[in-house]
Wavefront OBJ file of the C-alpha trace (Angstrom):
o trace
v 192.358 129.837 197.725
v 188.829 128.976 197.660
v 186.612 126.579 195.324
v 183.305 127.151 194.445
v 181.244 124.938 192.911
v 178.298 125.662 190.920
v 175.034 123.070 189.840
v 173.507 123.256 186.193
v 170.029 122.084 186.703
v 168.607 121.099 182.799
v 164.982 121.223 181.616
v 163.330 117.708 181.287
v 161.191 117.347 178.182
v 158.169 115.905 179.497
v 156.712 115.090 175.794
v 159.828 113.216 175.021
v 160.040 111.000 178.242
v 156.525 109.861 178.297
v 155.229 108.972 174.711
v 151.914 110.918 174.369
v 151.437 111.975 177.863
v 148.226 114.095 177.090
v 146.154 111.202 175.168
v 144.237 110.981 172.110
v 143.828 113.185 169.959
v 145.937 115.846 171.427
v 149.067 117.732 171.185
v 151.773 117.547 173.825
v 153.765 120.993 174.097
v 156.775 121.479 176.609
v 157.096 124.548 178.820
v 159.696 125.271 181.086
v 159.853 122.554 183.856
v 156.743 121.219 183.245
v 154.148 120.841 179.872
v 150.436 121.225 178.896
v 148.577 119.449 175.974
v 146.109 121.002 173.129
v 143.192 119.080 171.462
v 143.598 118.480 167.611
v 141.221 120.557 165.446
v 137.578 119.245 165.528
v 138.325 117.862 168.956
v 137.657 119.599 172.646
v 138.468 118.650 176.539
v 135.766 116.461 177.922
v 136.780 119.431 181.119
v 137.863 122.581 181.711
v 140.865 122.002 183.588
v 142.933 120.064 181.149
v 145.861 118.133 181.940
v 147.639 114.912 181.006
v 145.766 112.737 184.066
v 142.637 114.772 183.864
v 141.889 115.904 180.156
v 140.560 114.016 177.520
v 139.878 115.224 174.342
v 136.360 114.477 172.448
v 135.071 114.797 168.980
v 133.196 117.724 167.975
v 129.386 117.441 165.906
v 129.658 119.956 163.470
v 126.477 118.988 161.981
v 124.609 119.822 165.180
v 126.327 123.112 166.094
v 126.149 124.824 162.652
v 123.032 123.725 161.035
v 124.179 126.156 158.072
v 127.685 124.440 157.980
v 126.651 122.711 154.216
v 124.943 124.580 151.437
v 121.020 123.925 150.014
v 120.104 121.045 148.887
v 123.189 118.789 150.606
v 122.929 116.562 153.954
v 125.833 117.181 156.974
v 127.617 113.835 157.955
v 130.022 114.188 161.156
v 133.342 112.022 160.965
v 136.214 111.394 163.711
v 137.529 115.154 164.156
v 135.782 117.080 160.941
v 132.644 116.479 158.831
v 131.274 115.985 154.838
v 128.591 117.357 152.751
v 127.121 114.609 150.771
v 124.412 116.412 147.526
v 120.169 114.896 147.966
v 119.734 112.917 145.753
v 118.836 114.430 142.101
v 121.464 117.161 142.975
v 125.126 116.779 142.210
v 128.244 118.926 143.667
v 128.398 121.613 141.026
v 131.777 121.535 138.990
v 134.746 124.246 140.213
v 134.842 122.712 144.009
v 132.572 125.474 145.730
v 130.737 123.237 147.132
v 127.306 123.823 146.050
v 124.691 120.960 144.806
v 122.839 121.759 142.027
v 119.469 119.987 140.062
v 120.366 117.333 137.851
v 117.924 116.909 134.745
v 116.887 113.839 134.235
v 115.108 114.368 131.170
v 117.905 115.060 129.457
v 118.042 111.477 128.967
v 115.174 109.373 128.005
v 113.914 108.331 131.090
v 110.438 108.847 130.196
v 110.288 106.276 127.205
v 108.090 106.691 123.904
v 104.957 109.316 123.552
v 105.997 110.373 126.622
v 106.393 114.235 127.992
v 109.230 114.617 130.693
v 109.253 117.450 133.240
v 112.056 118.359 135.175
v 111.272 119.340 139.320
v 113.487 120.127 141.874
v 115.545 117.048 142.898
v 113.502 114.767 140.562
v 111.105 114.730 137.368
v 107.759 113.488 136.744
v 106.531 111.866 133.164
v 103.175 112.117 131.681
v 101.548 110.789 128.021
v 101.749 113.212 125.210
v 98.557 114.351 123.659
v 96.696 111.435 122.256
v 98.125 109.054 124.680
v 97.113 107.394 128.024
v 99.071 105.919 130.681
v 98.803 101.959 130.567
v 97.773 100.712 133.716
v 99.825 97.365 133.822
v 103.272 97.937 132.511
v 103.039 102.409 132.979
v 103.914 102.855 128.973
v 101.994 105.592 127.316
v 99.222 103.896 124.660
v 97.528 105.302 121.867
v 94.094 106.387 122.030
v 91.745 105.704 119.459
v 89.547 109.128 119.439
v 87.382 108.140 116.711
v 86.346 104.822 118.387
v 85.839 106.549 121.942
v 84.351 109.890 120.739
v 80.598 109.296 118.651
v 80.525 111.304 115.800
v 84.080 113.060 116.369
v 83.842 114.506 112.968
v 79.907 114.644 112.264
v 77.918 113.422 109.460
v 80.289 114.775 106.496
v 83.504 113.706 107.070
v 84.763 110.085 108.165
v 87.311 110.040 111.164
v 90.750 108.073 110.363
v 92.543 107.401 113.552
v 96.306 108.296 113.888
v 99.489 107.609 116.715
v 98.474 110.134 118.962
v 95.876 112.133 117.047
v 93.437 111.789 114.457
v 91.690 113.217 111.617
v 88.451 114.239 109.717
v 87.979 113.480 106.096
v 85.317 115.834 104.502
v 83.076 114.334 102.245
v 83.037 116.355 98.836
v 80.872 119.448 98.450
v 82.398 120.006 102.636
v 85.454 120.631 104.034
v 87.068 122.059 107.793
v 89.065 124.647 105.840
v 92.619 123.070 106.475
v 91.242 122.378 110.119
v 92.039 118.389 110.146
v 90.548 117.972 113.786
v 87.322 120.198 112.710
v 83.797 119.181 111.659
v 83.351 119.693 108.179
v 81.166 122.678 106.920
v 79.232 122.725 103.435
v 81.274 124.342 101.060
v 79.689 127.009 97.827
v 82.544 127.546 95.519
v 79.891 128.899 93.013
v 79.662 131.991 94.945
v 82.701 133.269 93.343
v 81.949 132.573 89.959
v 81.662 135.962 88.201
v 78.211 137.592 87.126
v 76.928 136.543 83.571
v 77.472 138.588 80.830
v 75.003 140.733 81.715
v 76.270 141.989 84.677
v 79.277 144.260 83.925
v 81.953 142.746 86.184
v 85.835 144.836 86.247
v 88.856 142.770 84.959
v 90.384 143.337 88.466
v 86.993 141.859 90.322
v 86.950 138.859 87.927
v 90.162 138.007 88.236
v 90.097 137.872 92.253
v 87.278 135.927 92.119
v 88.639 133.306 89.628
v 91.492 132.736 92.456
v 89.197 132.518 95.070
v 87.558 129.893 93.100
v 91.051 127.624 92.630
v 91.601 128.220 96.365
v 88.003 127.139 97.332
v 88.387 123.739 94.879
v 91.608 123.022 96.214
v 90.638 122.855 99.887
v 88.698 119.145 98.710
v 91.636 118.018 96.950
v 94.523 116.789 98.766
v 96.598 116.871 95.953
v 95.891 119.867 94.494
v 98.283 122.887 95.084
v 97.268 125.656 97.966
v 97.396 129.156 99.195
v 97.843 129.933 102.751
v 95.332 131.853 104.452
v 97.935 134.647 104.406
v 98.719 134.688 101.149
v 95.051 134.511 100.075
v 94.295 137.507 102.504
v 97.323 139.499 101.335
v 96.028 138.917 97.744
v 92.370 140.393 98.729
v 93.954 143.792 99.740
v 96.137 144.226 96.792
v 93.099 143.485 94.545
v 90.756 145.665 96.524
v 93.440 148.345 96.332
v 93.454 148.098 92.748
v 89.735 148.298 92.063
v 89.443 151.405 94.512
v 92.342 153.375 93.280
v 91.190 153.232 89.465
v 87.683 153.587 90.580
v 86.303 150.726 88.884
v 83.004 151.004 91.625
v 81.441 153.595 89.133
v 77.614 152.113 89.636
v 75.456 150.487 92.749
v 75.586 147.132 90.735
v 79.557 147.432 90.956
v 79.364 147.980 94.931
v 76.967 145.060 95.148
v 79.873 142.823 93.619
v 82.639 144.023 94.621
v 81.298 144.535 98.751
v 79.899 140.198 98.519
v 82.849 139.604 97.310
v 84.436 140.600 100.098
v 82.540 139.332 102.726
v 82.421 135.763 101.028
v 86.337 135.963 100.919
v 86.495 136.530 104.295
v 84.405 133.419 105.188
v 87.135 131.625 103.063
v 89.876 133.247 104.528
v 89.414 133.781 107.787
v 89.292 130.098 109.314
v 92.904 129.305 107.273
v 94.757 131.919 109.142
v 97.441 130.552 111.751
v 97.365 133.102 113.900
v 95.080 134.195 116.940
v 94.730 137.948 115.411
v 96.222 138.781 112.093
v 95.767 142.072 110.534
v 96.969 143.627 107.435
v 96.883 146.789 106.269
v 97.484 148.321 102.523
v 97.116 150.952 100.864
v 93.300 151.395 100.559
v 92.807 148.331 102.676
v 92.748 147.440 106.557
v 92.188 143.996 107.405
v 91.823 142.197 111.115
v 90.767 138.720 111.651
v 90.668 137.143 115.414
v 90.443 133.133 115.086
v 90.062 130.624 117.807
v 90.293 126.514 117.552
v 89.405 125.065 120.401
v 87.648 121.856 121.983
v 84.937 123.713 123.564
v 83.618 126.772 121.967
v 85.127 130.363 123.237
v 83.047 132.462 125.540
v 83.183 136.752 126.111
v 83.837 139.225 123.898
v 85.447 140.289 121.428
v 86.725 144.174 119.826
v 88.262 144.698 116.446
v 89.909 148.114 115.463
v 90.716 149.312 112.029
v 91.949 152.880 112.066
v 88.244 154.195 111.815
v 85.532 151.860 112.972
v 86.099 149.151 116.402
v 83.779 146.465 116.492
v 82.692 144.790 119.527
v 80.725 141.290 119.750
v 80.747 138.277 121.332
v 82.069 135.343 120.606
v 78.526 133.327 121.354
v 77.407 135.667 118.418
v 80.599 134.798 116.453
v 79.825 130.553 116.602
v 76.374 130.703 116.563
v 74.151 127.815 116.903
v 76.727 125.110 116.207
v 80.527 124.880 116.639
v 82.318 122.984 114.287
v 85.807 123.136 116.106
v 87.312 126.708 115.138
v 85.580 130.450 114.645
v 86.762 133.703 113.367
v 84.966 137.227 112.833
v 87.092 139.873 110.441
v 86.028 143.569 110.190
v 87.807 144.869 106.389
v 87.975 148.830 106.617
v 88.231 150.808 102.879
v 89.882 154.000 103.403
v 88.959 155.599 99.846
v 85.618 153.486 98.721
v 83.931 157.135 99.650
v 86.098 159.220 97.053
v 85.994 156.247 94.297
v 83.182 157.094 93.017
v 81.281 160.669 93.497
v 78.018 158.303 92.963
v 78.632 157.495 96.434
v 79.684 159.893 98.264
v 76.970 161.914 97.155
v 74.020 159.290 97.538
v 70.765 160.291 95.999
v 69.140 157.391 96.341
v 68.530 154.990 99.789
v 66.237 151.812 100.136
v 63.615 152.414 102.591
v 64.208 156.062 103.163
v 62.200 156.469 106.027
v 64.278 153.747 107.963
v 67.210 156.828 108.077
v 64.638 159.473 108.513
v 62.311 157.796 111.117
v 64.043 158.983 114.066
v 63.513 162.874 112.532
v 59.920 163.422 113.409
v 60.073 166.553 111.479
v 60.981 165.275 108.326
v 58.684 165.903 105.162
v 58.904 165.332 101.443
v 61.743 167.634 100.201
v 65.138 167.503 97.960
v 66.826 165.562 101.072
v 70.900 164.774 100.193
v 72.979 161.852 101.679
v 76.665 161.962 102.083
v 79.075 158.934 103.807
v 80.694 160.503 106.572
v 82.619 157.658 107.522
v 84.934 154.524 105.820
v 82.719 151.756 104.957
v 83.761 148.852 106.748
v 82.302 144.964 106.307
v 82.163 142.818 108.976
v 81.819 138.830 108.589
v 81.419 135.834 111.570
v 81.960 132.181 111.314
v 78.591 131.670 112.135
v 76.070 131.309 108.702
v 72.954 132.800 110.026
v 73.380 136.491 110.742
v 70.697 137.913 109.136
v 68.652 138.346 112.697
v 71.213 137.830 115.564
v 69.794 137.621 119.310
v 72.397 139.700 120.514
v 73.030 143.308 118.036
v 77.002 143.950 117.724
v 78.128 147.418 118.022
v 79.576 149.336 115.488
v 82.012 152.687 116.772
v 82.521 154.601 113.637
v 85.055 157.779 113.273
v 83.578 160.872 111.271
v 85.247 161.602 108.130
v 84.545 165.361 108.808
v 84.389 166.127 112.255
v 80.635 167.975 112.136
v 77.994 168.252 115.144
v 74.209 168.078 114.093
v 72.331 170.400 113.705
v 68.631 171.538 112.421
v 69.573 170.924 108.697
v 71.881 167.806 108.924
v 71.357 164.268 110.848
v 73.565 161.141 111.660
v 72.168 157.424 110.817
v 73.444 153.738 110.451
v 73.286 152.514 107.319
v 74.402 149.248 106.024
v 74.524 148.434 102.111
v 71.415 146.317 100.514
v 73.057 144.309 97.684
v 69.799 143.081 96.671
v 68.649 146.733 96.050
v 71.695 147.944 95.354
v 71.305 150.986 97.658
v 72.199 152.186 101.471
v 69.297 151.082 103.837
v 69.002 151.820 107.603
v 66.644 148.709 108.378
v 68.390 146.944 111.017
v 70.674 149.325 112.797
v 69.939 151.562 115.323
v 72.298 154.809 116.370
v 73.246 154.503 120.336
v 74.767 158.073 120.362
v 76.640 160.615 118.125
v 78.879 163.742 118.441
v 80.824 165.827 116.220
v 83.764 162.903 115.909
v 81.979 159.566 116.482
v 79.109 157.625 116.250
v 78.217 154.054 117.837
v 75.573 152.136 116.117
v 74.124 149.028 116.946
v 72.887 146.281 113.845
v 71.226 143.324 114.462
v 72.735 141.711 111.686
v 76.098 141.802 110.109
v 76.927 143.222 106.086
v 78.530 146.574 104.916
v 77.838 149.440 107.146
v 78.851 153.303 107.260
v 77.830 156.896 108.805
v 75.572 158.561 106.345
v 74.893 162.211 106.866
v 71.789 163.185 106.003
v 71.508 166.752 104.884
v 67.462 168.329 105.053
v 67.233 171.623 102.790
v 66.127 174.558 105.195
v 63.510 176.135 103.814
v 63.428 180.261 104.465
v 60.718 182.254 105.797
v 58.399 184.296 103.599
v 59.476 186.740 105.786
v 62.876 186.159 105.042
v 62.316 185.541 101.693
v 60.357 188.980 101.001
v 63.215 190.930 102.546
v 65.580 189.082 100.385
v 63.649 190.064 97.326
v 62.223 193.680 98.318
v 65.706 194.798 99.658
v 67.893 193.304 96.702
v 65.461 195.007 94.318
v 65.819 198.237 96.608
v 69.155 198.055 95.861
v 69.751 196.899 92.423
v 67.252 200.391 91.841
v 70.150 202.514 93.801
v 72.884 200.829 92.132
v 71.580 201.462 88.869
v 70.665 205.208 89.748
v 74.367 205.495 90.655
v 75.719 204.118 87.800
v 73.953 206.475 85.298
v 74.672 209.442 87.647
v 78.689 208.557 87.615
v 78.199 207.565 84.028
v 76.253 210.941 82.464
v 76.577 213.727 84.799
v 79.639 215.287 83.397
v 80.217 218.066 86.618
v 81.530 214.644 88.677
v 84.067 213.006 86.183
v 87.459 212.345 87.355
v 89.339 209.223 89.227
v 87.388 208.856 92.231
v 83.989 208.787 89.733
v 85.688 206.696 87.619
v 86.243 204.066 90.356
v 82.742 204.651 91.694
v 80.990 203.448 88.506
v 83.365 200.233 88.183
v 82.059 199.279 91.895
v 78.399 200.270 91.352
v 78.884 198.147 88.574
v 80.299 195.335 90.028
v 77.786 195.577 92.914
v 74.736 195.876 90.618
v 75.877 192.285 88.603
v 76.614 190.542 91.943
v 73.441 191.607 93.170
v 71.201 190.894 90.078
v 72.787 186.849 89.650
v 72.416 186.748 93.445
v 68.985 187.665 93.389
v 68.184 185.136 89.956
v 70.229 182.366 90.646
v 71.894 181.931 94.103
v 69.409 179.269 94.355
v 69.342 177.583 91.000
v 70.684 174.229 92.300
v 68.876 171.836 90.352
v 70.883 172.446 87.257
v 74.917 171.488 88.456
v 76.422 173.302 84.948
v 74.294 176.694 85.348
v 74.720 176.539 89.595
v 78.646 176.267 88.980
v 78.572 179.349 86.174
v 76.756 181.433 88.601
v 79.120 180.831 91.829
v 81.648 181.611 89.469
v 80.379 184.831 88.291
v 78.924 185.524 92.076
v 82.913 184.636 92.930
v 84.234 187.177 90.014
v 82.361 190.823 90.569
v 81.754 190.356 94.908
v 85.665 190.144 94.595
v 85.776 192.593 91.891
v 84.101 195.044 93.873
v 86.581 194.646 96.880
v 89.344 195.279 94.318
v 87.886 198.883 93.155
v 87.347 199.852 96.967
v 90.844 198.823 97.339
v 91.669 201.211 94.583
v 89.232 204.002 96.286
v 91.631 203.673 99.639
v 95.033 203.948 97.908
v 93.407 206.855 96.031
v 92.604 208.805 98.828
v 95.866 208.028 100.552
v 97.410 209.675 97.279
v 95.176 212.439 97.571
v 96.028 213.003 100.910
v 99.911 212.462 100.944
v 100.935 212.600 96.956
v 99.098 215.937 96.448
v 100.208 216.604 93.014
v 99.984 213.194 91.336
v 96.845 211.744 93.077
v 95.305 210.767 89.256
v 95.566 206.399 89.167
v 95.825 205.378 85.597
v 92.568 203.688 84.198
v 94.913 200.686 82.368
v 96.057 200.062 85.829
v 92.808 200.666 88.008
v 91.545 198.032 85.559
v 94.382 195.529 85.570
v 93.333 195.651 89.552
v 89.674 195.908 89.515
v 89.003 193.338 86.959
v 92.355 191.655 86.158
v 93.235 190.419 90.018
v 89.466 188.945 90.352
v 89.889 187.270 86.864
v 93.170 185.628 87.820
v 92.103 184.476 91.412
v 88.762 182.856 89.358
v 90.839 181.237 87.196
v 93.167 179.381 89.335
v 90.492 178.280 91.517
v 88.599 176.480 88.652
v 91.492 175.225 87.563
v 92.658 173.502 91.069
v 89.033 172.707 91.703
v 86.258 173.340 89.410
v 83.990 171.044 91.449
v 84.149 173.643 94.417
v 82.121 176.050 92.467
v 77.916 175.055 93.733
v 76.950 173.490 96.771
v 73.574 171.417 97.334
v 72.243 174.224 98.665
v 73.292 177.333 97.112
v 75.312 178.349 94.168
v 78.472 179.743 95.719
v 81.652 178.229 97.153
v 82.261 174.868 98.402
v 83.353 174.488 101.709
v 85.493 171.023 100.972
v 88.652 171.212 101.035
v 88.747 175.111 102.219
v 87.871 176.484 99.278
v 86.160 179.142 100.631
v 89.288 180.461 101.116
v 89.457 181.541 97.447
v 86.826 184.172 98.134
v 87.624 185.035 101.891
v 91.366 185.088 101.797
v 91.604 188.009 98.988
v 89.035 189.749 100.559
v 90.654 189.565 104.472
v 93.938 191.191 102.576
v 92.053 194.089 100.772
v 89.931 194.859 103.980
v 93.791 194.796 106.051
v 95.211 197.409 103.349
v 92.436 199.162 103.207
v 92.223 199.520 106.645
v 96.064 200.585 107.047
v 95.296 203.326 104.135
v 92.769 204.828 105.841
v 94.448 204.594 108.826
v 97.662 206.856 107.486
v 95.259 209.114 105.514
v 93.286 209.848 108.592
v 96.661 210.710 110.586
v 97.593 212.999 107.809
v 94.671 215.082 107.912
v 94.925 215.598 111.404
v 97.908 216.726 110.681
v 97.251 219.039 108.353
v 93.862 220.055 110.362
v 96.870 221.319 112.943
v 99.031 223.167 110.579
v 98.911 227.040 110.775
v 97.467 227.688 107.603
v 95.425 224.206 106.601
v 93.101 224.929 103.760
v 89.750 223.812 105.580
v 87.409 223.499 102.542
v 89.730 220.864 100.636
v 90.225 219.517 104.003
v 86.675 218.732 104.953
v 85.920 217.345 101.300
v 88.588 214.595 101.674
v 87.955 213.893 105.362
v 84.404 213.373 103.704
v 85.476 211.382 101.361
v 87.521 209.013 103.191
v 83.919 208.681 106.234
v 82.110 207.549 103.257
v 84.734 205.168 101.701
v 85.026 203.686 105.320
v 81.512 203.480 105.804
v 80.968 201.545 102.181
v 84.017 199.639 103.238
v 82.081 198.801 106.493
v 79.207 197.875 105.276
v 80.249 195.857 102.411
v 82.840 193.873 104.571
v 80.651 193.343 107.456
v 78.048 191.860 105.044
v 80.543 189.247 104.292
v 81.192 188.099 107.589
v 77.665 186.957 108.420
v 77.697 185.835 104.671
v 80.955 183.507 105.620
v 78.342 181.774 108.520
v 75.341 181.902 105.832
v 76.942 179.649 102.987
v 77.466 176.895 105.524
v 74.789 173.937 106.528
v 74.514 175.058 109.999
v 74.070 178.480 109.276
v 71.469 180.485 111.428
v 68.466 182.569 110.737
v 69.602 185.696 112.555
v 73.128 185.496 109.999
v 70.665 185.247 107.040
v 68.706 188.123 108.188
v 72.120 190.072 108.818
v 73.692 189.139 105.707
v 70.266 190.235 103.452
v 69.437 193.316 105.437
v 73.339 194.793 104.871
v 73.352 193.195 101.049
v 69.944 195.639 101.056
v 71.530 198.600 102.427
v 75.050 198.756 100.344
v 73.182 199.901 97.147
v 71.008 202.320 98.779
v 74.476 203.640 100.788
v 76.185 204.137 97.486
v 73.197 206.250 96.229
v 73.109 208.031 99.420
v 76.730 208.969 99.960
v 78.210 209.588 96.753
v 74.632 211.120 94.946
v 72.599 212.631 97.598
v 74.923 213.837 99.664
v 76.794 215.917 96.613
v 75.447 219.175 96.225
v 76.475 219.159 92.625
v 74.647 215.812 92.066
v 71.340 217.418 93.871
v 71.796 220.718 91.881
v 71.885 217.712 88.500
v 69.337 215.984 89.650
v 66.888 219.377 90.013
v 67.861 219.852 86.386
v 66.172 216.848 85.317
v 63.253 217.032 87.384
v 63.054 220.904 85.926
v 62.901 219.936 82.457
v 60.563 216.797 83.247
v 57.838 219.086 85.262
v 59.121 222.701 84.726
v 55.816 223.795 86.259
v 57.531 222.401 89.909
v 60.040 225.208 89.293
v 60.825 227.395 92.400
v 62.665 230.410 92.032
v 64.320 230.054 95.577
v 66.484 226.923 94.210
v 66.908 228.882 90.854
v 69.137 231.113 92.419
v 70.688 228.514 94.470
v 71.310 226.335 92.054
v 72.753 228.789 89.812
v 74.915 229.261 92.464
v 75.767 225.910 93.050
v 76.297 225.014 88.865
v 79.684 226.942 88.429
v 82.267 224.457 87.411
v 85.475 225.458 89.487
v 83.522 224.098 92.705
v 81.414 221.599 90.903
v 84.903 220.070 89.948
v 85.983 220.593 94.138
v 83.493 219.067 95.396
v 82.932 215.937 93.403
v 86.495 214.583 93.517
v 88.410 217.475 95.154
v 91.333 216.496 92.975
v 91.892 219.063 90.754
v 92.994 221.763 93.040
v 94.471 219.144 95.979
l 1 2 3 4 5 6 7 8 9 10 11 12 13 14 15 16 17 18 19 20 21 22 23 24 25 26 27 28 29 30 31 32 33 34 35 36 37 38 39 40 41 42 43 44 45 46 47 48 49 50 51 52 53 54 55 56 57 58 59 60 61 62 63 64 65 66 67 68 69 70 71 72 73 74 75 76 77 78 79 80 81 82 83 84 85 86 87 88 89 90 91 92 93 94 95 96 97 98 99 100 101 102 103 104 105 106 107 108 109 110 111 112 113 114 115 116 117 118 119 120 121 122 123 124 125 126 127 128 129 130 131 132 133 134 135 136 137 138 139 140 141 142 143 144 145 146 147 148 149 150 151 152 153 154 155 156 157 158 159 160 161 162 163 164 165 166 167 168 169 170 171 172 173 174 175 176 177 178 179 180 181 182 183 184 185 186 187 188 189 190 191 192 193 194 195 196 197 198 199 200 201 202 203 204 205 206 207 208 209 210 211 212 213 214 215 216 217 218 219 220 221 222 223 224 225 226 227 228 229 230 231 232 233 234 235 236 237 238 239 240 241 242 243 244 245 246 247 248 249 250 251 252 253 254 255 256 257 258 259 260 261 262 263 264 265 266 267 268 269 270 271 272 273 274 275 276 277 278 279 280 281 282 283 284 285 286 287 288 289 290 291 292 293 294 295 296 297 298 299 300 301 302 303 304 305 306 307 308 309 310 311 312 313 314 315 316 317 318 319 320 321 322 323 324 325 326 327 328 329 330 331 332 333 334 335 336 337 338 339 340 341 342 343 344 345 346 347 348 349 350 351 352 353 354 355 356 357 358 359 360 361 362 363 364 365 366 367 368 369 370 371 372 373 374 375 376 377 378 379 380 381 382 383 384 385 386 387 388 389 390 391 392 393 394 395 396 397 398 399 400 401 402 403 404 405 406 407 408 409 410 411 412 413 414 415 416 417 418 419 420 421 422 423 424 425 426 427 428 429 430 431 432 433 434 435 436 437 438 439 440 441 442 443 444 445 446 447 448 449 450 451 452 453 454 455 456 457 458 459 460 461 462 463 464 465 466 467 468 469 470 471 472 473 474 475 476 477 478 479 480 481 482 483 484 485 486 487 488 489 490 491 492 493 494 495 496 497 498 499 500 501 502 503 504 505 506 507 508 509 510 511 512 513 514 515 516 517 518 519 520 521 522 523 524 525 526 527 528 529 530 531 532 533 534 535 536 537 538 539 540 541 542 543 544 545 546 547 548 549 550 551 552 553 554 555 556 557 558 559 560 561 562 563 564 565 566 567 568 569 570 571 572 573 574 575 576 577 578 579 580 581 582 583 584 585 586 587 588 589 590 591 592 593 594 595 596 597 598 599 600 601 602 603 604 605 606 607 608 609 610 611 612 613 614 615 616 617 618 619 620 621 622 623 624 625 626 627 628 629 630 631 632 633 634 635 636 637 638 639 640 641 642 643 644 645 646 647 648 649 650 651 652 653 654 655 656 657 658 659 660 661 662 663 664 665 666 667 668 669 670 671 672 673 674 675 676 677 678 679 680 681 682 683 684 685 686 687 688 689 690 691 692 693 694 695 696 697 698 699 700 701 702 703 704 705 706 707 708 709 710 711 712 713 714 715 716 717 718 719 720 721 722 723 724 725 726 727 728 729 730 731 732 733 734 735 736 737 738 739 740 741 742 743 744 745 746 747 748 749 750 751 752
């Protein structure tokens, strides 16, 4: 037996045999038959070949190798095998452990002391003395400044300066006030301006109450113990009182208007300095106010613009302040919405102060019946400068027109102000910069209450136009009178159409006669309104009778056997419908009858539509009837056995009816432009010529072109002048006077 011996070799753990064979800051790792060393975190080998004998671990400086290892506002500090982040002075680590540094607000604690203001900065803070204090050189504490001793004449000669801790106040002498601005100079007060006029002057009760309130407020400014209203409360009371006076129509004469506007101006001088906000706006039902206030040690500079719903006011703070600056300045603009309509005496103005002031810009102005009308809201402009009668730099006002209307030969815009002394509008000191149909820009060298005045110049008709009008209307009246006599007394042409023509001629005759005699009777308002009402009624009636003629023609063609209209129905349409329209129009707006230039319907509030709308409706309806009639006639002419004589008669009736509708309708197309203020001479001539033709046309179409009527005329002339009778016409007359044919020729109704 052979014996085998096996030698077992065991690994030796060098890391346990030799204590720390790798050296400091390292870690020994045993391997099969050997070992190796690794450096601890935060350390690294000094050499590339790290062994127990040749290697050694050294500390890593993280602060150098990674500059962004710490967050903002912190500094990195290296340690053995690691590092620390330390917040800079003025910062601290945020709660939550994210290591970020946040700013420390040192001002949360009293670090600056009394009468000072702490301002926090990133990582630090600063201290500054409050207003009215200065930093003492020795102990760096904030010490009160004695403004009364340091600044000469700080409160002016009408007040005593009282130093307080960190400030001062001006105590005004009796009769002076700084309107609650205690660090401003005192100016003289005049509370007596709010005293109502004596018993010889009529002052509305609402205005008396307002003046009493303002006087009480004015006197309270000199009494420290008295109860005071704030500027905002006073402004609200002022606007509410203004609303009541405007809505109740208390401004019925120039004297009351002067009191009202003067009170508004004085009130704004009292209220403006007491307002707290830099810009205050208040709008009520009838009043709109905007006030700008500045309180600075130095006078404000630059421009200032105020706006209401209807006007813009542009000036400079230099103009607002004036020669002396007490420490505050204000500018106010007040617009009155319903002042124009509160009284007719101010909407249409017949009296103007210094009339040449508002008409001097027109070289063609002559003495005449010039009327004036406000075409903007009235506004009051007030500034703190007491000297506003002669401004070195003119102010600019931009007005929005109440009625959009461009200038024309008969109308001109002027910038005016209310002269309280004379109780009238005046243009002195105001120049119109430019104007269009919607706005007017005014430049004025003083301040007051302003508006834009519309001067209406009478356009005198030329001799030729007057002659054509009179001769044409007289000719028309003669022709219409002949038509009336013919339709009334010629028994051979009686019928429905004859009755329509008779009443149509009567309406046109009366309308032309009233037009000729009374269209220019504007000197008497009552008579002018009556003339306008008559013209409204009879011209509408003429159109209504023409409508009946169109209906009758339609019935003659379409309803052959029942073509006669009952007289009751004709009267109801011919006279009843116009009467209803005129009555309703007069009830709704009786002032719409009569204008400054003509005794006709007013253009205001579209009152003229009470005539033109019914006329347009009648023309449209008649046009439809005539189109249907012509269409039916064309079909009958094209039939196999047309009754040509009857159809020719109806066609002639239709042509005459269309012709007279075109003349009368076309006349009022031009008449629409005639009665406007800017009506041109061409429209005047066309209207006059067509109004003259309507009577002649009626006579020619319905009398001279009718064989029956011509025969009757011949018989009449033969009786008057029998020696001029001719045999050849006698034969024609006897043959043409057969009654059946006459009836057909005149009406075409008896056999159709």
